[in-house]
C-alpha angles and dihedrals in degrees: 000000000000094000137099115259091203133083126226093278090054095253125137114268119243111277091026107116103195145343091220116065092182128233116323094234095050126095119224142185099260119123132191116283122268123224142163122262100224122209105214143169141189092204109107092206091061099034136111116193114256107251117245118246119246121241092005111196112199088197089069091073097049085117089056091049095052090044090055092047091062097044102270114138120229119199138078141264122273122201123191119248132183120279097035094296133135131212109223114205139168110272112240087199095046127098097208116025147126095309117098094216115222096003095108099054092104097046093100096061100031122114123227092281092043093056092045085056092051089048091053093046089055091046093050092048092049093052090044090050094047089047089052091049091050098042117018117109088221090069114080112257092241092052092047089055093049094056093039089061091062124094142166118274114256093212095051128085097348089171093065100038091266095296115122110263095207125074114218099246100187096179142000144145112350133194122248100218139155095307128020114212111224140173089272090060092054103041111029108009105037102146119085134180096235111040123170097173146003120237126187112163111134118262103255130156129194122219114302101186136000111223129198110212116224093223092045137288136078122238130197097216127201100034115146112189114217112291111213135181110268108260095021142072094230135087128252112284113224141164123264100213122218089237090064092067094046129092125223104280091233089062102041139349104186100050133101123180116197101164106033084039124161106283145126124251090257093049091046087054083070100030096054097089127110092234093053092048091049092057093040088047091052090051094049092044092054091048092051091052093050098045086050092050094048093041092231133130114266089243087058100051109120107247093215087061094048093046094049091051090048095052091046088059092048101256113160112237104160121089116235115242093248088068092068116092093231089059094082111112113248087228092065094062138031116225111237092223091058093065128091126234122018111323120193108198123202088250090066095053127106102230128205121184133010111338122163125204117231143169097184100115118054147249098026130165113265123336099335146307141260130246133201129183135019137262113290087353122133112229121232091225094238095115123085143162119210126192122191121198140161112222116216094220133035117233144086115319130200108230116215129181129202114209139149100255113217137150088250095061126102117265099206109046108166120223120187118190119190120189121165108316095337125095120192121192120199132174124213129205103206094190089069110100122237115264110269112286092001129113094202136061119216107235101172146293132279134187109237128188125215089209093088146351122311119212123205116188128187115206138199099206114142093348121141122205130012121340112206123211110189110128146325123212126201114198120184109237101168130011122227093258090055099259 
């Protein structure tokens, strides 16, 4: 967001968690944001009025006001439900939404009273945010009216005044067991010798921290947009191994952990879904029963015995063909080596700032593309992508760019090319479709020298909307000697 995250005294605004995100290569203790899933309706006959928050302080939402002023939307996702109801959820694409970023980091170590305090803090924020959306002059009148028309459902959660009693705890403390499921286990090595379940929800992580940059700008860090199998709308299917629900034998030999199972943050971003936990819980429950019946430690239960019992009960243990990396349809992507000229794929770029990998729009060059920004949001200019290349021949090159054209894309993406003493500046409108039958859009020409390194930098300065980084193509059009 192209706004300041500090007040006039130089202090962090409310709802900003830090001014120091830490080194890119270092781990941290942040987890994805928690929120409530709200059951809402616009039907007056089924509606209970939204309760007003106590001790509402408008100053808490200065961040949202600044975001709205530069074109960033504030709000949340609404999914239709039967009976004229709506499911309100934190928007993974949103910058200010239902998630109270950073407020769940201590859930794992909190006692009952501490967890109740975290629950109350999230409820208070939810009611305050709804009140802000319904009443604040910074919100457009039409949007205020849309949120003012929402209420709680009178036939839901009657015991808790129709407000959902469960906080959506997307991630918390996890066991470190015999096998730690990681991104590699999901994307590239999905098959395991001891599966107890198959999971396939796309990897996606909601915001983990909100960072105010000292030179200007606010970034919601830690977001991973849904990662799907190329050529499909589903996530990668992968085995959940029996070892991942087992502790080290030296620590405990009669415990199985199907929910807080052994996994990295990225893997938990896929495993954290009820359907997966049902299947994993079934596998763990059957294992517990067999271990108890045989009077053996859970680590010593023979896997063939467990597998036979699971299959007899109808548990799915075979991966579908679509989960395998080779299953992507060739038409969904263009191999880099099949293209003429010099092709610089997004995988070759040196990235600075928040770029998210995606395969949603097809076809794309190589295995996918990168995305920066948000719909209608003005970028803070901190994100860049730099390619370094040595051209074999000096001369004038046509510069082409591959991107997934869409109305939500930025219209003024800056591209700077430096080769020898020459600097060329180009601008790309990524709402402009590709020429018919082509995968690249010509964006200009540049004179390049073979005597040294050429750098090509794609920037996000003053852009509004999504900036797409897929590939750049350099095609020699005229050599230095005029040929």
